[in-house]
PyMOL Python script that loads the backbone (N, CA, C, O; Angstrom):
from pymol import cmd

cmd.read_pdbstr("""\
ATOM      1  N   MET A   1     -11.720  -5.778  21.107  1.00  0.00           N
ATOM      2  CA  MET A   1     -10.657  -5.302  20.220  1.00  0.00           C
ATOM      3  C   MET A   1     -11.242  -4.579  19.036  1.00  0.00           C
ATOM      4  O   MET A   1     -12.427  -4.745  18.743  1.00  0.00           O
ATOM      5  N   TYR A   2     -10.462  -3.790  18.351  1.00  0.00           N
ATOM      6  CA  TYR A   2     -10.916  -2.987  17.229  1.00  0.00           C
ATOM      7  C   TYR A   2     -11.025  -3.854  15.980  1.00  0.00           C
ATOM      8  O   TYR A   2     -10.363  -4.887  15.876  1.00  0.00           O
ATOM      9  N   ASP A   3     -11.844  -3.439  15.051  1.00  0.00           N
ATOM     10  CA  ASP A   3     -11.898  -4.084  13.732  1.00  0.00           C
ATOM     11  C   ASP A   3     -10.613  -3.713  12.972  1.00  0.00           C
ATOM     12  O   ASP A   3      -9.737  -3.036  13.510  1.00  0.00           O
ATOM     13  N   SER A   4     -10.522  -4.154  11.757  1.00  0.00           N
ATOM     14  CA  SER A   4      -9.361  -3.863  10.915  1.00  0.00           C
ATOM     15  C   SER A   4      -9.320  -2.391  10.570  1.00  0.00           C
ATOM     16  O   SER A   4      -9.913  -1.947   9.587  1.00  0.00           O
ATOM     17  N   GLU A   5      -8.598  -1.629  11.412  1.00  0.00           N
ATOM     18  CA  GLU A   5      -8.446  -0.202  11.192  1.00  0.00           C
ATOM     19  C   GLU A   5      -7.064   0.041  10.680  1.00  0.00           C
ATOM     20  O   GLU A   5      -6.077  -0.288  11.338  1.00  0.00           O
ATOM     21  N   LEU A   6      -6.984   0.634   9.474  1.00  0.00           N
ATOM     22  CA  LEU A   6      -5.659   0.934   8.866  1.00  0.00           C
ATOM     23  C   LEU A   6      -5.121   2.212   9.541  1.00  0.00           C
ATOM     24  O   LEU A   6      -5.745   3.271   9.483  1.00  0.00           O
ATOM     25  N   LEU A   7      -3.965   2.081  10.172  1.00  0.00           N
ATOM     26  CA  LEU A   7      -3.337   3.243  10.841  1.00  0.00           C
ATOM     27  C   LEU A   7      -2.517   4.063   9.921  1.00  0.00           C
ATOM     28  O   LEU A   7      -2.587   5.292   9.938  1.00  0.00           O
ATOM     29  N   ASP A   8      -1.711   3.386   9.087  1.00  0.00           N
ATOM     30  CA  ASP A   8      -0.771   4.119   8.176  1.00  0.00           C
ATOM     31  C   ASP A   8      -0.375   3.175   7.049  1.00  0.00           C
ATOM     32  O   ASP A   8      -0.449   1.953   7.181  1.00  0.00           O
ATOM     33  N   GLU A   9       0.046   3.773   5.935  1.00  0.00           N
ATOM     34  CA  GLU A   9       0.519   3.041   4.786  1.00  0.00           C
ATOM     35  C   GLU A   9       1.695   3.830   4.215  1.00  0.00           C
ATOM     36  O   GLU A   9       1.602   5.042   4.018  1.00  0.00           O
ATOM     37  N   GLN A  10       2.822   3.120   3.946  1.00  0.00           N
ATOM     38  CA  GLN A  10       4.017   3.743   3.478  1.00  0.00           C
ATOM     39  C   GLN A  10       4.557   2.999   2.235  1.00  0.00           C
ATOM     40  O   GLN A  10       4.594   1.769   2.232  1.00  0.00           O
ATOM     41  N   VAL A  11       4.969   3.719   1.197  1.00  0.00           N
ATOM     42  CA  VAL A  11       5.577   3.090   0.051  1.00  0.00           C
ATOM     43  C   VAL A  11       7.063   2.909   0.361  1.00  0.00           C
ATOM     44  O   VAL A  11       7.786   3.882   0.578  1.00  0.00           O
ATOM     45  N   VAL A  12       7.502   1.669   0.378  1.00  0.00           N
ATOM     46  CA  VAL A  12       8.879   1.372   0.709  1.00  0.00           C
ATOM     47  C   VAL A  12       9.763   1.569  -0.514  1.00  0.00           C
ATOM     48  O   VAL A  12      10.824   2.185  -0.423  1.00  0.00           O
ATOM     49  N   ILE A  13       9.322   1.038  -1.680  1.00  0.00           N
ATOM     50  CA  ILE A  13      10.100   1.148  -2.929  1.00  0.00           C
ATOM     51  C   ILE A  13       9.092   1.205  -4.088  1.00  0.00           C
ATOM     52  O   ILE A  13       8.022   0.599  -4.024  1.00  0.00           O
ATOM     53  N   GLN A  14       9.448   1.930  -5.126  1.00  0.00           N
ATOM     54  CA  GLN A  14       8.619   2.008  -6.306  1.00  0.00           C
ATOM     55  C   GLN A  14       9.504   1.951  -7.533  1.00  0.00           C
ATOM     56  O   GLN A  14      10.473   2.701  -7.658  1.00  0.00           O
ATOM     57  N   ARG A  15       9.160   1.057  -8.430  1.00  0.00           N
ATOM     58  CA  ARG A  15       9.851   0.954  -9.736  1.00  0.00           C
ATOM     59  C   ARG A  15       8.781   0.862 -10.814  1.00  0.00           C
ATOM     60  O   ARG A  15       8.141  -0.177 -10.975  1.00  0.00           O
ATOM     61  N   GLY A  16       8.591   1.941 -11.544  1.00  0.00           N
ATOM     62  CA  GLY A  16       7.546   1.965 -12.585  1.00  0.00           C
ATOM     63  C   GLY A  16       6.174   1.816 -11.933  1.00  0.00           C
ATOM     64  O   GLY A  16       5.817   2.596 -11.050  1.00  0.00           O
ATOM     65  N   CYS A  17       5.420   0.835 -12.358  1.00  0.00           N
ATOM     66  CA  CYS A  17       4.080   0.633 -11.814  1.00  0.00           C
ATOM     67  C   CYS A  17       4.096  -0.335 -10.609  1.00  0.00           C
ATOM     68  O   CYS A  17       3.031  -0.613 -10.058  1.00  0.00           O
ATOM     69  N   PHE A  18       5.253  -0.851 -10.185  1.00  0.00           N
ATOM     70  CA  PHE A  18       5.369  -1.786  -9.075  1.00  0.00           C
ATOM     71  C   PHE A  18       5.653  -1.030  -7.780  1.00  0.00           C
ATOM     72  O   PHE A  18       6.534  -0.170  -7.763  1.00  0.00           O
ATOM     73  N   GLN A  19       4.950  -1.317  -6.716  1.00  0.00           N
ATOM     74  CA  GLN A  19       5.180  -0.702  -5.401  1.00  0.00           C
ATOM     75  C   GLN A  19       5.301  -1.800  -4.357  1.00  0.00           C
ATOM     76  O   GLN A  19       4.575  -2.793  -4.394  1.00  0.00           O
ATOM     77  N   ARG A  20       6.215  -1.610  -3.439  1.00  0.00           N
ATOM     78  CA  ARG A  20       6.297  -2.453  -2.218  1.00  0.00           C
ATOM     79  C   ARG A  20       5.799  -1.572  -1.103  1.00  0.00           C
ATOM     80  O   ARG A  20       6.388  -0.519  -0.858  1.00  0.00           O
ATOM     81  N   ILE A  21       4.719  -1.962  -0.401  1.00  0.00           N
ATOM     82  CA  ILE A  21       4.125  -1.091   0.607  1.00  0.00           C
ATOM     83  C   ILE A  21       4.143  -1.796   1.966  1.00  0.00           C
ATOM     84  O   ILE A  21       4.144  -3.023   2.062  1.00  0.00           O
ATOM     85  N   ARG A  22       4.158  -0.960   3.012  1.00  0.00           N
ATOM     86  CA  ARG A  22       4.086  -1.405   4.376  1.00  0.00           C
ATOM     87  C   ARG A  22       2.904  -0.733   5.009  1.00  0.00           C
ATOM     88  O   ARG A  22       2.751   0.487   4.950  1.00  0.00           O
ATOM     89  N   ARG A  23       2.040  -1.572   5.638  1.00  0.00           N
ATOM     90  CA  ARG A  23       0.824  -1.077   6.280  1.00  0.00           C
ATOM     91  C   ARG A  23       0.845  -1.443   7.769  1.00  0.00           C
ATOM     92  O   ARG A  23       1.308  -2.517   8.155  1.00  0.00           O
ATOM     93  N   TRP A  24       0.328  -0.516   8.598  1.00  0.00           N
ATOM     94  CA  TRP A  24       0.159  -0.732   9.972  1.00  0.00           C
ATOM     95  C   TRP A  24      -1.326  -0.817  10.307  1.00  0.00           C
ATOM     96  O   TRP A  24      -2.073   0.117  10.015  1.00  0.00           O
ATOM     97  N   TRP A  25      -1.770  -1.923  10.915  1.00  0.00           N
ATOM     98  CA  TRP A  25      -3.169  -2.167  11.295  1.00  0.00           C
ATOM     99  C   TRP A  25      -3.289  -2.166  12.785  1.00  0.00           C
ATOM    100  O   TRP A  25      -2.424  -2.700  13.479  1.00  0.00           O
ATOM    101  N   ARG A  26      -4.334  -1.584  13.290  1.00  0.00           N
ATOM    102  CA  ARG A  26      -4.610  -1.636  14.735  1.00  0.00           C
ATOM    103  C   ARG A  26      -5.083  -3.007  15.087  1.00  0.00           C
ATOM    104  O   ARG A  26      -5.952  -3.559  14.412  1.00  0.00           O
ATOM    105  N   GLY A  27      -4.514  -3.589  16.164  1.00  0.00           N
ATOM    106  CA  GLY A  27      -4.945  -4.893  16.659  1.00  0.00           C
ATOM    107  C   GLY A  27      -4.087  -6.033  16.141  1.00  0.00           C
ATOM    108  O   GLY A  27      -3.153  -5.837  15.363  1.00  0.00           O
ATOM    109  N   VAL A  28      -4.427  -7.215  16.589  1.00  0.00           N
ATOM    110  CA  VAL A  28      -3.689  -8.457  16.245  1.00  0.00           C
ATOM    111  C   VAL A  28      -4.381  -9.107  15.061  1.00  0.00           C
ATOM    112  O   VAL A  28      -5.536  -9.525  15.150  1.00  0.00           O
ATOM    113  N   HIS A  29      -3.656  -9.185  13.945  1.00  0.00           N
ATOM    114  CA  HIS A  29      -4.138  -9.859  12.721  1.00  0.00           C
ATOM    115  C   HIS A  29      -2.986 -10.732  12.202  1.00  0.00           C
ATOM    116  O   HIS A  29      -2.253 -10.340  11.294  1.00  0.00           O
ATOM    117  N   SER A  30      -2.846 -11.919  12.796  1.00  0.00           N
ATOM    118  CA  SER A  30      -1.690 -12.748  12.502  1.00  0.00           C
ATOM    119  C   SER A  30      -1.677 -13.237  11.058  1.00  0.00           C
ATOM    120  O   SER A  30      -0.606 -13.579  10.555  1.00  0.00           O
ATOM    121  N   GLU A  31      -2.802 -13.285  10.375  1.00  0.00           N
ATOM    122  CA  GLU A  31      -2.850 -13.687   8.984  1.00  0.00           C
ATOM    123  C   GLU A  31      -2.276 -12.613   8.076  1.00  0.00           C
ATOM    124  O   GLU A  31      -1.982 -12.894   6.914  1.00  0.00           O
ATOM    125  N   ARG A  32      -2.109 -11.397   8.567  1.00  0.00           N
ATOM    126  CA  ARG A  32      -1.637 -10.279   7.710  1.00  0.00           C
ATOM    127  C   ARG A  32      -0.137 -10.003   7.847  1.00  0.00           C
ATOM    128  O   ARG A  32       0.478  -9.501   6.906  1.00  0.00           O
ATOM    129  N   GLY A  33       0.448 -10.313   8.971  1.00  0.00           N
ATOM    130  CA  GLY A  33       1.875 -10.017   9.097  1.00  0.00           C
ATOM    131  C   GLY A  33       2.356 -10.139  10.518  1.00  0.00           C
ATOM    132  O   GLY A  33       1.825 -10.922  11.305  1.00  0.00           O
ATOM    133  N   SER A  34       3.390  -9.339  10.851  1.00  0.00           N
ATOM    134  CA  SER A  34       4.055  -9.389  12.147  1.00  0.00           C
ATOM    135  C   SER A  34       3.293  -8.558  13.165  1.00  0.00           C
ATOM    136  O   SER A  34       2.774  -7.493  12.834  1.00  0.00           O
ATOM    137  N   ILE A  35       3.223  -9.027  14.379  1.00  0.00           N
ATOM    138  CA  ILE A  35       2.546  -8.352  15.445  1.00  0.00           C
ATOM    139  C   ILE A  35       3.577  -7.620  16.326  1.00  0.00           C
ATOM    140  O   ILE A  35       4.570  -8.198  16.768  1.00  0.00           O
ATOM    141  N   ILE A  36       3.302  -6.332  16.562  1.00  0.00           N
ATOM    142  CA  ILE A  36       4.253  -5.525  17.353  1.00  0.00           C
ATOM    143  C   ILE A  36       3.473  -4.779  18.410  1.00  0.00           C
ATOM    144  O   ILE A  36       2.249  -4.668  18.333  1.00  0.00           O
ATOM    145  N   ARG A  37       4.182  -4.272  19.390  1.00  0.00           N
ATOM    146  CA  ARG A  37       3.596  -3.356  20.389  1.00  0.00           C
ATOM    147  C   ARG A  37       3.919  -1.931  19.902  1.00  0.00           C
ATOM    148  O   ARG A  37       5.072  -1.504  19.963  1.00  0.00           O
ATOM    149  N   GLY A  38       2.930  -1.219  19.432  1.00  0.00           N
ATOM    150  CA  GLY A  38       3.145   0.127  18.872  1.00  0.00           C
ATOM    151  C   GLY A  38       2.588   1.211  19.740  1.00  0.00           C
ATOM    152  O   GLY A  38       2.281   0.991  20.911  1.00  0.00           O
ATOM    153  N   LEU A  39       2.455   2.395  19.165  1.00  0.00           N
ATOM    154  CA  LEU A  39       1.961   3.577  19.918  1.00  0.00           C
ATOM    155  C   LEU A  39       0.501   3.427  20.327  1.00  0.00           C
ATOM    156  O   LEU A  39       0.092   4.000  21.336  1.00  0.00           O
ATOM    157  N   THR A  40      -0.305   2.664  19.564  1.00  0.00           N
ATOM    158  CA  THR A  40      -1.739   2.535  19.865  1.00  0.00           C
ATOM    159  C   THR A  40      -1.996   1.183  20.550  1.00  0.00           C
ATOM    160  O   THR A  40      -3.154   0.779  20.656  1.00  0.00           O
ATOM    161  N   GLY A  41      -1.014   0.505  20.994  1.00  0.00           N
ATOM    162  CA  GLY A  41      -1.169  -0.832  21.609  1.00  0.00           C
ATOM    163  C   GLY A  41      -0.702  -1.896  20.627  1.00  0.00           C
ATOM    164  O   GLY A  41       0.291  -1.701  19.927  1.00  0.00           O
ATOM    165  N   TRP A  42      -1.413  -3.024  20.571  1.00  0.00           N
ATOM    166  CA  TRP A  42      -1.015  -4.118  19.637  1.00  0.00           C
ATOM    167  C   TRP A  42      -1.331  -3.690  18.212  1.00  0.00           C
ATOM    168  O   TRP A  42      -2.435  -3.239  17.908  1.00  0.00           O
ATOM    169  N   GLU A  43      -0.341  -3.841  17.350  1.00  0.00           N
ATOM    170  CA  GLU A  43      -0.476  -3.476  15.948  1.00  0.00           C
ATOM    171  C   GLU A  43       0.072  -4.633  15.078  1.00  0.00           C
ATOM    172  O   GLU A  43       0.887  -5.438  15.528  1.00  0.00           O
ATOM    173  N   THR A  44      -0.395  -4.682  13.845  1.00  0.00           N
ATOM    174  CA  THR A  44       0.100  -5.647  12.877  1.00  0.00           C
ATOM    175  C   THR A  44       0.763  -4.925  11.748  1.00  0.00           C
ATOM    176  O   THR A  44       0.174  -4.004  11.182  1.00  0.00           O
ATOM    177  N   VAL A  45       1.986  -5.311  11.392  1.00  0.00           N
ATOM    178  CA  VAL A  45       2.708  -4.697  10.274  1.00  0.00           C
ATOM    179  C   VAL A  45       2.644  -5.670   9.085  1.00  0.00           C
ATOM    180  O   VAL A  45       3.028  -6.835   9.187  1.00  0.00           O
ATOM    181  N   GLU A  46       2.151  -5.155   7.976  1.00  0.00           N
ATOM    182  CA  GLU A  46       2.001  -6.006   6.787  1.00  0.00           C
ATOM    183  C   GLU A  46       2.835  -5.409   5.653  1.00  0.00           C
ATOM    184  O   GLU A  46       2.788  -4.203   5.412  1.00  0.00           O
ATOM    185  N   GLU A  47       3.579  -6.234   4.975  1.00  0.00           N
ATOM    186  CA  GLU A  47       4.312  -5.808   3.779  1.00  0.00           C
ATOM    187  C   GLU A  47       3.756  -6.572   2.617  1.00  0.00           C
ATOM    188  O   GLU A  47       3.614  -7.793   2.667  1.00  0.00           O
ATOM    189  N   THR A  48       3.438  -5.839   1.552  1.00  0.00           N
ATOM    190  CA  THR A  48       2.833  -6.492   0.377  1.00  0.00           C
ATOM    191  C   THR A  48       3.214  -5.714  -0.888  1.00  0.00           C
ATOM    192  O   THR A  48       3.717  -4.593  -0.820  1.00  0.00           O
ATOM    193  N   ASP A  49       2.965  -6.327  -2.017  1.00  0.00           N
ATOM    194  CA  ASP A  49       3.236  -5.687  -3.292  1.00  0.00           C
ATOM    195  C   ASP A  49       1.962  -5.221  -3.932  1.00  0.00           C
ATOM    196  O   ASP A  49       0.896  -5.809  -3.751  1.00  0.00           O
ATOM    197  N   ARG A  50       2.091  -4.134  -4.697  1.00  0.00           N
ATOM    198  CA  ARG A  50       0.918  -3.596  -5.382  1.00  0.00           C
ATOM    199  C   ARG A  50       1.384  -3.081  -6.746  1.00  0.00           C
ATOM    200  O   ARG A  50       2.460  -2.498  -6.885  1.00  0.00           O
ATOM    201  N   ILE A  51       0.524  -3.322  -7.752  1.00  0.00           N
ATOM    202  CA  ILE A  51       0.771  -2.805  -9.095  1.00  0.00           C
ATOM    203  C   ILE A  51      -0.232  -1.648  -9.337  1.00  0.00           C
ATOM    204  O   ILE A  51      -1.445  -1.851  -9.280  1.00  0.00           O
ATOM    205  N   ILE A  52       0.270  -0.493  -9.595  1.00  0.00           N
ATOM    206  CA  ILE A  52      -0.592   0.638  -9.811  1.00  0.00           C
ATOM    207  C   ILE A  52      -0.855   0.806 -11.317  1.00  0.00           C
ATOM    208  O   ILE A  52       0.017   0.492 -12.128  1.00  0.00           O
ATOM    209  N   PRO A  53      -2.018   1.285 -11.694  1.00  0.00           N
ATOM    210  CA  PRO A  53      -2.343   1.401 -13.127  1.00  0.00           C
ATOM    211  C   PRO A  53      -1.420   2.396 -13.811  1.00  0.00           C
ATOM    212  O   PRO A  53      -1.040   3.412 -13.228  1.00  0.00           O
ATOM    213  N   ILE A  54      -1.066   2.093 -15.050  1.00  0.00           N
ATOM    214  CA  ILE A  54      -0.236   2.999 -15.848  1.00  0.00           C
ATOM    215  C   ILE A  54      -1.162   3.911 -16.610  1.00  0.00           C
ATOM    216  O   ILE A  54      -2.177   3.450 -17.133  1.00  0.00           O
ATOM    217  N   ARG A  55      -0.855   5.171 -16.691  1.00  0.00           N
ATOM    218  CA  ARG A  55      -1.649   6.107 -17.441  1.00  0.00           C
ATOM    219  C   ARG A  55      -1.381   5.978 -18.908  1.00  0.00           C
ATOM    220  O   ARG A  55      -0.226   5.960 -19.331  1.00  0.00           O
ATOM    221  N   THR A  56      -2.426   5.888 -19.694  1.00  0.00           N
ATOM    222  CA  THR A  56      -2.231   5.790 -21.142  1.00  0.00           C
ATOM    223  C   THR A  56      -2.903   6.992 -21.807  1.00  0.00           C
ATOM    224  O   THR A  56      -3.812   7.617 -21.261  1.00  0.00           O
ATOM    225  N   PHE A  57      -2.415   7.280 -22.999  1.00  0.00           N
ATOM    226  CA  PHE A  57      -3.013   8.426 -23.737  1.00  0.00           C
ATOM    227  C   PHE A  57      -2.946   8.067 -25.203  1.00  0.00           C
ATOM    228  O   PHE A  57      -2.210   7.163 -25.600  1.00  0.00           O
ATOM    229  N   THR A  58      -3.704   8.766 -25.990  1.00  0.00           N
ATOM    230  CA  THR A  58      -3.692   8.554 -27.456  1.00  0.00           C
ATOM    231  C   THR A  58      -3.187   9.847 -28.110  1.00  0.00           C
ATOM    232  O   THR A  58      -3.380  10.954 -27.607  1.00  0.00           O
ATOM    233  N   VAL A  59      -2.556   9.652 -29.211  1.00  0.00           N
ATOM    234  CA  VAL A  59      -2.030  10.781 -30.017  1.00  0.00           C
ATOM    235  C   VAL A  59      -2.938  10.926 -31.251  1.00  0.00           C
ATOM    236  O   VAL A  59      -3.164   9.985 -32.011  1.00  0.00           O
ATOM    237  N   ASP A  60      -3.443  12.155 -31.405  1.00  0.00           N
ATOM    238  CA  ASP A  60      -4.307  12.449 -32.560  1.00  0.00           C
ATOM    239  C   ASP A  60      -3.391  12.875 -33.720  1.00  0.00           C
ATOM    240  O   ASP A  60      -2.727  13.909 -33.664  1.00  0.00           O
ATOM    241  N   SER A  61      -3.381  12.044 -34.767  1.00  0.00           N
ATOM    242  CA  SER A  61      -2.493  12.325 -35.916  1.00  0.00           C
ATOM    243  C   SER A  61      -3.135  13.273 -36.934  1.00  0.00           C
ATOM    244  O   SER A  61      -2.529  13.551 -37.969  1.00  0.00           O
ATOM    245  N   ASP A  62      -4.338  13.773 -36.667  1.00  0.00           N
ATOM    246  CA  ASP A  62      -5.021  14.667 -37.585  1.00  0.00           C
ATOM    247  C   ASP A  62      -4.687  16.135 -37.330  1.00  0.00           C
ATOM    248  O   ASP A  62      -5.300  17.013 -37.938  1.00  0.00           O
ATOM    249  N   ILE A  63      -3.745  16.418 -36.459  1.00  0.00           N
ATOM    250  CA  ILE A  63      -3.373  17.810 -36.153  1.00  0.00           C
ATOM    251  C   ILE A  63      -2.482  18.331 -37.298  1.00  0.00           C
ATOM    252  O   ILE A  63      -1.475  17.710 -37.638  1.00  0.00           O
ATOM    253  N   PRO A  64      -2.875  19.507 -37.901  1.00  0.00           N
ATOM    254  CA  PRO A  64      -2.057  20.014 -39.035  1.00  0.00           C
ATOM    255  C   PRO A  64      -0.691  20.516 -38.495  1.00  0.00           C
ATOM    256  O   PRO A  64      -0.583  21.016 -37.375  1.00  0.00           O
ATOM    257  N   HIS A  65       0.321  20.357 -39.337  1.00  0.00           N
ATOM    258  CA  HIS A  65       1.671  20.764 -38.994  1.00  0.00           C
ATOM    259  C   HIS A  65       2.012  22.144 -39.432  1.00  0.00           C
ATOM    260  O   HIS A  65       3.129  22.607 -39.200  1.00  0.00           O
TER     261      HIS A  65
END
""", "prot")
cmd.dss("prot")
cmd.show_as("cartoon", "prot")
cmd.util.cbc("prot")
cmd.orient("prot")
């Protein structure tokens, strides 16, 4: 069988820095999620949450008006 090969990743919902993602892995990985019969044979579908970093910036107050 194949090692943990990520086939696809899809963002299901995003609110601010919070994302709910769905991943498809090649092969049977029962610890990760549901096992399905997909286009490449046995696949595992995993749904998980992820927090993406927020971009920060600084404002320089020394700019003349």
